[in-house]
C-alpha positions in Angstrom: 68.2 56.9 115.7 68.1 60.3 116.4 65.6 62.0 118.7 62.3 63.4 117.7 62.5 66.9 116.9 59.1 68.4 117.0 58.5 71.9 115.0 58.5 74.1 117.4 54.7 76.7 117.6 54.5 80.5 117.2 57.8 82.0 119.2 61.6 81.3 117.8 62.7 78.1 120.5 66.7 78.6 120.1 67.3 75.7 121.1 65.9 73.6 118.8 66.9 76.2 116.4 70.8 75.0 117.5 70.0 71.0 117.4 68.4 71.4 114.0 71.4 73.1 112.7 73.9 70.4 114.7 71.9 67.7 112.9 72.1 69.0 108.9 75.4 70.3 109.6 76.5 66.6 110.3 75.2 65.3 107.6 77.0 67.9 104.9 80.1 67.9 107.0 82.4 67.4 103.6 80.9 70.4 101.7 81.0 72.6 105.2 84.5 72.2 105.5 84.9 73.6 102.9 83.5 76.8 103.5 86.2 76.8 106.7 88.7 76.6 104.9 87.9 79.9 103.0 87.8 81.4 106.0 90.5 79.5 107.8 93.2 80.8 104.9 91.8 84.8 104.8 92.2 84.9 108.8 95.6 83.4 109.2 96.8 85.9 106.4 95.4 88.3 108.3 96.2 87.0 111.8 100.4 86.4 110.7 100.8 89.8 109.2 98.3 92.0 111.9 100.7 90.7 114.6 104.0 90.4 113.0 103.5 94.2 111.9 102.2 95.2 115.5 105.4 93.4 116.7 107.7 95.5 114.6 106.0 98.3 115.0 106.4 97.7 118.9 110.0 96.8 117.9 110.8 99.7 116.5 109.5 102.6 119.3 111.4 100.5 122.0 114.4 100.4 119.8 114.6 103.5 118.0 117.3 104.9 120.7 119.8 101.6 119.8 119.3 102.6 115.8 119.9 106.5 116.3 123.0 105.2 118.8 122.7 108.6 121.0 120.1 111.4 122.1 121.0 113.6 119.5 123.0 114.1 116.1 123.8 116.9 113.7 125.2 117.2 110.9 126.9 119.2 108.0 129.4 119.5 105.5 131.7 122.6 108.2 133.4 120.8 110.7 133.3 124.4 112.3 129.5 124.1 112.5 128.6 124.7 116.8 124.8 125.0 118.4 125.3 126.9 120.6 122.4 125.5 123.0 122.9 122.0 123.2 127.1 123.1 124.0 125.8 124.8 127.5 124.3 121.8 128.5 125.9 118.5 130.0 126.7 116.5 127.7 129.3 113.9 126.1 129.7 113.8 122.6 131.4 111.7 119.7 132.8 112.5 116.6 132.6 110.8 113.1 134.2 112.0 110.4 132.9 110.2 106.7 134.1 110.3 103.6 134.4 108.1 99.9 137.6 106.3 99.5 139.0 103.6 98.0 141.2 100.3 100.4 144.0 98.3 99.2 144.1 94.9 99.9 148.1 93.8 100.2 147.1 90.1 100.6 145.7 89.7 97.0 146.8 93.5 95.4 142.8 94.1 95.5 141.3 97.5 95.5 137.4 98.6 96.9 135.7 102.0 97.4 134.1 102.3 100.8 132.9 105.2 102.8 136.1 105.8 105.3 134.6 106.2 109.3 137.0 107.8 111.3 135.7 107.3 114.5 136.6 109.7 117.9 134.5 109.0 121.6 132.1 106.9 122.8 129.5 106.4 120.0 127.2 104.6 120.2 125.5 105.8 123.4 122.8 103.4 122.8 122.8 99.6 121.6 126.9 98.6 119.6 128.6 98.6 116.6 127.9 94.5 115.7 131.7 92.7 115.2 133.5 89.1 114.5 134.9 88.9 117.1 132.3 90.7 119.6 135.1 92.7 121.4 136.5 94.2 118.5 134.1 97.1 118.7 136.4 98.7 121.4 139.8 97.1 121.1 140.0 99.2 117.2 140.3 101.8 119.3 143.2 101.5 121.6 145.4 103.7 120.0 147.1 101.6 117.3 146.3 101.4 113.7 143.4 99.0 113.4 139.7 98.7 111.4 136.8 97.2 111.4 135.6 96.7 107.6 132.2 95.9 107.0 131.5 91.6 106.6 130.7 91.7 102.4 134.0 93.5 101.4 135.7 90.7 103.9 133.8 87.8 102.3 134.7 89.9 98.8 137.5 89.8 98.8 139.0 86.7 100.8 140.7 88.9 103.8 140.7 87.9 107.4 141.1 89.1 110.6 144.4 89.6 111.3 145.1 91.0 107.8 145.9 94.6 106.7 144.3 97.2 104.4 145.6 100.1 103.2 143.3 104.0 103.3 145.5 106.0 101.8 149.4 106.3 103.4 148.4 104.7 106.7 148.1 100.3 106.8 145.9 99.1 108.7 144.9 95.9 110.8 141.5 94.6 110.2 140.3 93.8 113.7 136.9 92.9 113.4 134.2 92.4 110.7 131.3 94.6 110.9 127.8 92.7 111.0 125.9 96.2 111.0 126.4 99.9 112.9 123.4 102.7 114.0 122.5 104.8 111.0 124.2 101.9 108.7 121.6 101.9 105.1 121.0 99.3 102.7 120.9 101.6 99.8 124.5 103.0 101.0 126.8 99.7 101.2 125.9 98.8 98.0 128.0 101.7 96.6 130.3 102.4 99.9 130.2 99.9 102.4 131.7 101.3 105.9 135.6 100.9 107.8 135.7 102.2 110.4 139.0 103.7 111.7 140.2 105.8 115.3 140.3 109.6 114.7 143.6 109.8 115.1 145.1 108.4 112.2 142.5 110.7 110.3 145.2 113.1 109.5 148.0 110.5 108.6 146.2 109.3 105.3 146.7 112.3 103.8 143.2 111.8 102.0 141.4 114.9 103.2 142.5 118.1 101.7 141.3 120.9 100.4 137.6 120.6 98.5 137.5 117.2 99.4 134.3 116.2 100.5 133.8 115.4 104.2 131.0 114.8 106.5 130.6 115.5 109.4 129.0 114.1 112.2 128.6 114.8 115.9 126.9 112.6 118.1 125.8 113.8 122.0 124.4 112.0 124.8 122.4 114.6 127.5 124.1 113.1 131.2 121.6 115.1 133.1 118.9 116.7 131.1 116.5 119.5 132.6 113.2 118.0 133.7 111.6 120.6 131.2 113.4 119.6 128.5 112.7 118.3 124.7 114.9 117.8 122.3 112.7 117.6 119.8 110.8 120.5 120.7 114.4 122.6 121.2 115.3 121.3 117.2 111.4 122.8 115.4 112.3 126.0 118.0 115.1 126.4 116.0 114.7 124.8 113.2 115.4 127.8 110.9 118.6 128.8 112.3 120.2 125.5 111.7 119.0 125.3 107.8 120.9 128.9 107.6 123.7 127.5 108.9 123.2 124.4 107.4 122.8 121.3 110.1 121.3 119.0 109.7 119.7 116.8 113.1 118.1 113.8 113.9 116.4 112.8 117.3 115.1 109.4 118.4 112.1 110.4 117.8 112.6 111.8 114.1 114.7 108.4 113.6 111.5 106.2 114.6 109.0 107.8 112.8 111.2 107.4 109.7 112.5 104.2 110.4 108.8 103.5 110.5 107.8 105.8 107.5 110.6 103.8 105.9 109.2 100.8 106.2 105.4 102.4 105.6 105.5 100.7 102.0 106.2 97.0 103.3 103.1 97.1 105.6 101.2 98.3 103.0 102.1 95.7 100.5 101.6 92.8 103.4 97.8 94.7 104.1 96.9 94.4 101.0 98.0 90.5 100.2 95.6 90.5 103.6 92.9 92.4 102.4 93.3 90.5 99.0 93.5 87.1 101.0 90.3 88.0 103.1 88.3 89.1 99.6 88.7 85.5 98.7 87.9 83.8 101.4 84.5 86.0 101.7 84.1 85.0 97.5 84.6 81.8 98.6 82.1 82.1 101.6 79.4 83.8 99.5 79.3 81.1 96.2 79.9 77.8 98.3 76.3 79.3 100.7 74.8 80.1 98.1 75.7 76.5 96.2 75.0 74.8 99.5 71.7 77.2 100.5 70.1 75.8 96.3 70.8 72.2 97.7 68.8 72.8 100.9 65.8 74.3 99.3 64.3 71.3 99.1 64.9 70.0 102.8 63.9 74.1 103.9 60.5 73.2 101.8 59.5 70.1 103.9 60.2 72.2 107.1 57.5 74.2 105.8 54.7 71.8 105.2 55.6 70.8 108.9 54.4 73.9 110.3 58.2 75.6 110.6 58.5 79.8 109.2 60.8 80.5 107.0 62.1 82.7 109.5 62.4 79.6 111.8 64.6 77.7 108.5 66.9 81.4 108.2 68.3 80.7 111.6 68.8 77.6 111.3 71.6 77.9 108.7 72.7 81.1 109.6 73.4 79.7 113.4 74.4 76.7 111.1 76.4 79.4 109.1 77.4 82.0 112.3 78.8 78.8 114.4 81.3 77.0 111.3 82.4 81.1 111.4 83.8 81.0 114.4 84.8 78.2 114.9 86.9 79.1 111.3 88.2 82.2 112.6 89.6 80.7 115.3 91.5 77.8 114.1 92.6 80.3 111.2 93.9 82.9 114.4 95.5 79.9 115.2 97.1 79.7 111.5 97.8 82.8 111.5 99.3 83.1 115.3 102.2 80.0 114.1 102.6 81.8 110.6 103.8 84.9 112.2 106.8 83.6 113.7 108.7 82.8 110.6 107.6 86.3 108.2 110.4 87.5 110.2 112.9 85.2 109.1 111.5 85.8 105.5 112.4 89.8 106.3 115.2 89.3 107.9 117.4 91.3 105.5 115.3 94.0 105.5 114.6 95.0 109.1 116.1 97.7 110.8 115.4 95.8 114.8 115.4 92.5 115.7 111.5 91.6 116.0 110.0 89.4 118.8 107.5 87.0 118.2 104.4 88.3 120.8 101.3 87.1 121.0 99.0 90.4 119.5 95.7 89.7 121.0 94.3 93.1 119.1 94.9 91.2 115.9 93.9 88.1 117.4 90.9 88.9 118.4 90.1 91.3 115.9 90.6 88.2 113.3 88.1 85.9 114.8 85.7 89.3 115.3 86.2 90.0 111.4 85.9 86.7 110.1 82.8 86.0 112.1 81.5 89.0 110.4 82.3 88.1 107.1 81.1 84.8 107.3 77.6 86.4 108.7 77.7 89.3 105.9 79.0 87.0 102.9 76.4 84.7 103.7 73.1 86.2 104.0 72.6 87.3 100.7 71.9 83.6 99.6 70.8 82.8 103.4 67.9 85.7 102.6 66.2 83.7 100.0 65.6 80.6 102.5 62.8 83.2 104.2 60.9 82.3 101.4 60.9 79.2 100.5 57.5 78.2 98.7 56.0 74.2 100.5 55.1 73.7 96.8 59.0 73.0 95.8 58.4 69.9 97.6 55.8 69.1 94.8 56.6 70.8 91.9 61.0 71.0 92.4 64.0 72.7 93.4 64.0 75.2 90.2 61.5 77.6 91.8 63.9 77.8 94.8 65.7 79.7 92.4 63.2 82.4 91.1 62.7 84.5 93.8 63.5 87.8 93.1 65.3 89.7 95.5 63.4 91.8 98.2 65.0 95.0 100.1 67.0 92.7 102.7 68.8 92.1 99.9 69.4 94.9 98.4 70.5 96.6 102.4 72.9 93.7 102.3 74.4 94.1 99.3 75.2 98.1 100.6 76.3 96.8 103.7 79.1 94.8 101.6 79.6 97.6 99.8 80.1 99.7 103.0 82.3 96.8 104.8 84.8 96.2 101.6 85.5 100.3 101.5 85.8 99.9 105.6 88.4 97.4 105.9 90.4 98.5 102.6 90.5 101.7 104.3 91.7 99.8 107.9 93.9 98.2 106.0 95.6 100.7 103.2 94.8 103.5 105.3 93.4 105.5 101.6 90.1 106.6 101.5 89.8 106.9 97.9 92.2 104.6 97.3 90.1 102.1 99.4 87.1 103.6 97.0 88.8 103.0 94.1 89.5 99.3 94.9 85.9 98.8 96.0 84.5 100.1 92.8 86.8 97.8 90.8 85.6 94.9 92.9 81.6 96.1 92.1 82.6 96.8 88.2 84.0 92.9 88.3 81.7 91.5 89.3 78.7 92.9 87.5 81.4 92.5 84.5 82.0 88.5 85.4 77.9 88.5 86.0 77.9 90.0 82.3 79.8 87.4 81.1 78.2 85.1 82.2 74.2 85.6 81.2 76.2 86.8 77.9 76.8 83.3 77.6 74.0 81.3 78.4 71.6 83.6 76.6 73.8 82.9 73.3 74.0 79.6 73.8 70.6 79.3 73.9 70.0 82.1 71.8 72.5 79.8 68.8 71.4 76.6 70.0 74.1 74.1 68.1 71.4 71.7 66.9 73.5 69.6 64.4 76.3 68.5 67.3 76.2 65.6 69.1 74.4 64.8 72.0 76.9 65.2 73.9 78.2 68.8 73.0 74.6 69.8 73.3 73.8 68.7 76.4 76.3 69.9 78.2 76.6 73.6 76.2 72.9 73.0 77.4 74.1 72.6 81.4 75.2 76.1 80.8 71.9 77.4 81.0 69.0 75.1 82.0 67.6 74.9 85.5 70.1 74.6 88.6 73.0 75.9 85.9 76.2 76.7 88.2 77.1 79.7 85.4 76.5 83.0 87.5 78.1 81.5 90.8 81.2 79.4 89.4 82.4 82.3 86.8 81.9 85.2 89.2 84.0 83.3 91.9 86.6 81.5 90.2 86.9 85.0 86.9 87.4 87.4 90.9 89.6 84.5 92.1 91.3 84.6 88.7 91.7 88.3 88.5 92.7 89.0 92.1 95.7 86.3 91.6 97.0 87.3 88.3 96.6 90.9 88.8 98.8 90.4 92.6 101.2 88.0 90.0 101.5 91.1 87.5 101.7 93.8 90.2 104.9 92.2 91.8 106.7 91.6 88.6 106.0 95.3 87.8 107.6 95.9 91.4 110.5 93.8 91.3 111.6 95.4 87.2 110.9 98.9 88.5 114.1 98.4 90.6 116.4 96.3 88.5 118.8 97.8 86.7 120.5 96.4 83.5 123.5 96.6 81.4 124.4 95.1 78.7 127.5 94.7 76.7 127.9 98.6 75.3 127.1 100.3 78.7 130.2 102.0 81.1 131.0 99.5 84.7 133.6 101.3 86.1 133.8 105.3 87.1 137.1 106.6 87.9 135.8 110.5 89.8 137.6 112.7 92.2 140.2 113.2 89.7 141.9 116.1 89.7 142.4 118.7 86.9 146.7 117.6 87.0 145.6 114.1 86.9 143.3 114.2 84.2 145.4 113.5 80.8 147.3 110.6 83.2 145.1 109.0 84.1 143.4 109.0 80.7 146.6 108.0 78.5 146.4 105.2 81.7 142.8 103.8 80.2 143.9 104.1 76.4 147.1 102.1 76.9 145.0 99.5 78.4 142.5 99.9 75.7 139.8 100.8 77.4 137.4 103.7 75.6 136.8 107.3 76.7 133.2 106.9 78.0 132.6 110.3 79.3 135.5 112.5 81.4 133.1 114.8 82.9 134.3 117.9 85.1 132.5 118.9 88.2 132.6 121.9 90.2 130.8 122.5 93.4 128.9 125.5 94.3 125.5 126.6 96.1 122.8 128.5 94.4 122.4 131.9 97.0 119.1 134.0 94.9 116.4 133.0 92.9 115.1 136.4 91.2 117.0 138.5 94.0 115.4 136.7 96.9 117.8 134.8 99.2 116.8 131.8 101.6 116.7 134.2 104.3 113.7 136.6 103.0 112.3 133.3 101.2 111.9 131.4 105.3 110.5 135.5 107.2 108.4 135.5 104.3 106.0 133.2 103.4 104.1 134.4 100.3 107.1 133.5 98.4 106.2 130.2 96.6 110.3 129.1 97.0 111.6 126.0 97.8 114.4 125.9 100.6 115.0 122.9 99.7 117.1 124.6 96.7 119.3 127.0 98.7 120.2 124.5 101.1 121.4 121.6 98.8 125.1 121.6 97.8 125.0 121.7 94.2 127.4 119.6 91.6 126.8 121.3 88.3 129.3 120.4 84.2 129.7 122.5 81.7 129.0 121.6 78.6 126.9 122.3 75.5 125.0 120.2 73.8 123.1 117.1 75.1 123.8 113.3 75.4 122.3 110.8 75.2 120.9 110.5 78.4 118.9 114.5 78.1 116.4 115.7 75.7 115.2 119.2 75.8 111.5 120.2 77.0 111.5 123.8 77.0 113.9 126.8 76.3 117.7 126.3 74.8 121.3 125.7 75.8 122.8 128.9 74.9 122.5 132.5 74.3 120.2 132.6 71.1 122.6 134.7 69.3 119.7 135.8 67.2 117.6 137.7 69.4 116.9 141.2 69.2 119.7 144.1 69.3 117.6 145.1 72.8 116.9 141.4 74.4 120.5 140.7 73.7 121.9 144.1 75.9 119.5 143.0 78.7 120.8 139.7 78.7 123.8 138.8 77.5 125.7 139.0 80.5 124.0 136.2 82.4 125.1 132.5 80.5 122.2 130.2 80.6 121.7 127.5 82.6 119.9 124.4 82.1 117.2 122.3 84.7 116.0 119.2 84.9 112.6 120.4 83.9 110.5 118.0 86.5 113.0 119.8 88.9 111.8 123.8 87.6 108.1 122.5 88.1 108.6 121.4 91.8 110.1 124.1 93.0 108.1 126.6 91.0 111.3 128.2 88.5 110.0 129.3 85.5 112.0 130.5 82.4 114.6 133.5 82.3 114.4 133.5 86.0 117.7 135.0 87.6 119.7 132.1 89.3 122.3 133.5 91.4 125.4 130.8 92.3 128.0 130.7 94.6 131.0 128.9 93.3 132.7 128.5 96.1 132.7 132.3 97.2 132.5 133.7 94.0 129.2 134.7 93.0 127.8 133.9 88.9 124.7 135.5 87.6 122.5 133.2 85.6 119.5 132.7 83.8 117.2 129.5 83.1 117.5 129.1 79.4 116.2 126.0 79.2 114.5 122.9 80.9 115.7 119.4 80.4 114.2 115.6 80.5 117.1 113.4 81.9 117.0 109.3 82.0 118.4 108.6 85.8 118.6 105.3 85.2 121.6 105.1 82.8 124.9 104.5 84.3 126.6 107.3 83.5 126.6 111.1 85.0 123.9 113.0 84.9 123.0 116.4 86.3 120.3 118.6 87.9 122.1 121.9 86.1 124.0 122.3 83.2 126.2 124.9 82.3 127.6 126.3 79.2 131.1 126.3 78.5 133.0 129.8 79.1 131.7 130.3 82.9 133.0 128.2 85.1 136.6 126.5 83.5 138.7 128.5 86.1 136.6 127.3 89.3 138.4 124.7 92.1 136.9 121.5 90.2 137.5 117.7 90.4 136.4 115.0 87.2 134.9 111.6 86.4 135.9 109.3 83.6 133.4 106.6 83.2 135.0 103.4 81.1 134.1 100.0 80.3 135.9 96.8 80.8 136.2 93.7 79.8 136.3 91.4 82.5 136.1 91.6 85.8 139.8 90.9 85.9 140.9 93.8 83.4 139.2 96.0 85.9 140.5 95.0 89.2 143.8 95.5 87.4 143.4 98.8 86.4 141.9 99.8 89.7 144.9 98.3 91.7 146.7 100.4 89.2 145.3 104.0 89.8 144.4 103.6 93.4 148.2 102.7 94.3 149.5 106.0 91.9 146.8 107.9 93.3 145.6 107.4 96.5 143.1 110.7 96.3 141.1 108.8 93.2 137.8 106.6 93.8 137.2 103.7 91.4 133.2 102.4 91.7 132.3 99.1 89.9 129.7 99.1 88.4 129.6 95.6 87.7 130.0 94.7 91.3 127.2 96.7 92.1 125.0 95.3 90.3 126.0 91.7 91.2 124.7 92.8 94.9 121.9 94.7 94.2 120.5 91.2 91.5 121.6 89.4 95.0 119.1 92.1 96.8 116.4 91.6 94.4 115.9 88.0 94.6 115.4 88.5 97.7 112.8 91.4 97.5 111.3 89.3 95.0 111.5 86.2 97.4 109.7 88.4 100.5 106.7 89.3 97.5 105.8 85.6 96.1 106.1 84.3 99.4 103.0 86.7 101.0 101.4 86.4 97.4 101.2 82.6 98.2 98.3 83.7 101.3 96.1 84.5 97.9 97.2 82.1 95.7 96.5 79.4 98.2 93.2 81.1 99.5 92.3 81.8 95.3 92.7 77.8 94.8 90.3 77.1 97.8 88.0 79.1 96.4 88.2 77.0 92.5 88.2 74.1 94.7 85.3 74.5 97.0 83.1 76.3 94.3 83.1 73.7 91.8 83.6 70.8 94.4 79.7 72.1 95.6 78.6 72.6 92.5 78.5 68.8 91.7 75.3 68.5 94.3 73.6 70.5 91.0 74.6 68.5 88.7 74.1 64.8 90.0 69.6 64.2 89.8 70.3 64.8 85.6 73.6 62.4 86.1 71.7 59.9 88.0 68.8 60.7 85.8 71.2 60.0 82.2 72.7 56.5 83.7 69.2 54.9 84.6 68.1 56.2 81.1 71.1 54.3 79.7 74.3 56.6 79.3 77.1 55.2 80.2 80.0 56.5 81.8 81.8 57.8 79.1 79.4 59.7 78.2 78.3 61.2 81.4 82.9 62.2 82.2 82.6 63.9 78.2 79.5 66.4 79.0 80.9 66.7 82.6 84.2 67.7 81.2 82.7 69.7 78.6 81.2 71.2 80.9 83.3 72.2 82.8 85.9 73.1 79.9 83.3 76.1 79.2 83.3 77.1 82.5 86.9 77.1 83.7 87.6 78.9 80.3 85.1 82.1 80.5 86.3 82.4 84.7 89.9 82.4 83.8 90.2 84.8 81.0 87.5 87.2 81.9 89.9 87.1 85.1 92.7 87.6 83.7 91.0 90.3 81.1 90.6 92.1 84.5 93.1 91.6 85.9 95.0 93.1 82.5 93.0 96.1 83.2 93.4 96.6 86.9 96.7 96.3 86.4 97.7 99.1 83.3 95.4 101.2 85.7 97.9 100.6 88.7 100.7 101.0 86.9 99.9 104.0 85.2 98.4 105.4 87.8 100.3 104.7 90.8 103.3 103.6 89.3 103.8 106.0 86.4 105.1 103.1 84.6 104.1 101.1 81.3 102.3 97.6 81.5 103.7 95.0 78.9 101.6 91.8 80.0 103.9 88.5 79.9 102.0 86.2 77.2 103.6 82.8 79.2 101.9 83.8 82.6 98.7 84.3 80.8 98.7 81.5 78.9 100.0 79.0 82.2 96.9 80.9 84.1 94.4 79.9 81.6 95.8 76.3 81.9 96.2 75.7 85.4 92.5 77.6 86.3 90.8 75.5 83.3 92.8 72.6 84.1 91.9 72.6 88.0 88.4 72.8 86.8 88.3 70.0 84.6 90.1 68.0 87.0 87.8 68.6 89.9 84.7 68.5 87.5 85.5 65.1 86.9 86.7 64.2 90.7 82.7 65.1 91.4 81.3 63.0 89.3 83.8 59.9 89.8 81.3 58.8 93.0 77.7 59.2 90.5 79.4 56.8 87.9 80.8 54.1 90.3 78.0 53.4 92.2 74.1 52.8 90.9 71.4 55.1 91.0 69.2 54.5 93.8 72.8 54.4 96.1 73.8 58.2 94.9 69.7 59.4 95.4 69.6 57.7 98.4 72.8 59.1 100.3 72.0 63.1 98.8 69.0 62.9 100.2 69.3 61.9 103.3 
């Protein structure tokens, strides 16, 4: 028998408060477990993701030098570039010349476009080029013609270490498979995987000729730099001169920041997942405590009759919720610490560093404190009503406790919740505007769901279907009768449905954004670097094989010298000039024709000079041909129609006017150009050509590639189908990652649904027992409960889906600049699953009521 505990007199007796909280919690273990579960999942997601992010950032910081492989990297398209400041220091330098080229596999007579990297020196100075076997990284530099070939290429073409490849005129032995190397990105390996060869054999390949596109890199290691020397500060000081010399640079600090920026979107997505999971946990806390406290109002009234104050009762349940929140937060932090060990494996294909698994005490402590704070904050609103629970409830019934009006303290609590959501969203998302928008959306969503619940109750009460059967009337009446659960369940289940469905819609939108699709009439083979004297012969080869010539495009390389007489140097010196330097620094590749293709649409101006223009206009502009630029590019760089653009076409100045702007569909698998010249201007300029065709099968494409590469070693071929297959594999991995992370929110949302419905059964126990006492059958009670939960589940899920569609449309339109088109099948599945779970759990709630005598049920619930 429990020890008798007397009610304290005036001051708060904390020992009595704790004892009462413990005594009451022992009798409500199953209900409070559901309260804890919402906190555990939310905090587990928060701690796991924050710990993973902390460890990733720490490893990027510690391994930044291995990501670059040197203290400084300089690069240019000109092999003779110089940087006197660095050359005057004590340093070690390595050289890398890289270019796109075809390699030929004699073993199976196949060919593949790769990024050939001719290396000289001891690069990398930090880290290593990972190979299999391990020592191949050093043995391929022993002076004989050896190569390291990308691992994926060796698998695709079934070649092994020891086989041979031909690059240009030289046969190289495959010394090892290349697993990874500094400065190698996923995007680059999609089109042209890397192949390393010694620099000594580069000239022998005879692939580097006049006009060849080669990228020259130099990697520096400083042997004994001065103590006050800061390479980053030196680069900033010389940035203007480096840009003017068209030299790009990268330091360890820049690589670290660049890598961190690269994974900023990943971090934002992970933070959003953690935030949604925790927010769903908050919804679970609020709904669970709301229903739990409504059940405890009668016990509070009894305490009031025995002399306890409303403040004492409030402290009892606040203490109970606080302790349970602390326990749930600690359990969640422990679970999150274990879950973070899985995340490096999930993201392994996308991470540039090896992520160590370490305890992040900042994340753990932050998770525990956040869970405790959230538990108390979101429980305060229903708890606050305990203070004014009247002792008369013991006589008049529990419904008296549900009519309490909002007081000032509750408005303060709502304000604190609003500020908390904004603040926490800001810490996770990092944007105050986005945090405000998200919080306002959550507030409007709650308001919308509450409005749906109120309107539903009013409609049922106003237009009560008297002619319907008793079961239908009883189930509908339960939506508006005293102690109804309509508002709580529609709000909690509806918001959970909205957040989960929005997350699904957005993950689908993100995946669709990066998908590249092709169909039966799209090109899938691209041949480039064709010299002018080779065009006709290669076109004839394609036609002889029955391949369509979808495009045969000349390309001229040039640079922009001036805009309206303003040069790059003048733009750098005069900050008032509103021109971007990137226009001058880039190497332009343009084509010439007098018509648009199907991926282009004229936005403004005219492609060619209008022949019907007034005579004085013709005299002013007839010596300057019109060029057309992409419309977005013109706007970004503050250009206007009729601006004068002077181009440096490999040493020859060509003056033009900006005659028109075009909108370009860059997702088409074909050649698209920022700048388009008219015919009659560039025909005599040095140029190369691109041929685009379509093959019917992989075998046909392989045969054509083999024939072209064998007879024209300088020509490169891109198999678009192969790239698409590789990209599909990457997209599948991205989709898996997104769905894996969304699982946190889905589990939390389902727990909110389950706990809300399970806890709601205590609102219907008395009615169900009375029905049984009055002769109600098992079937009638099950039917009444089934219909009630069907209405509640349908209203909540449909309202949540509508909110998700509105939210997804807003995110697609304003954040992703995309079109949101909802898929009907997921919507139907969400409705069926949410409504079905609500009904099933509701029926399970009724099982204990209908399988036991009414007196036993009442006795168990009163104890």
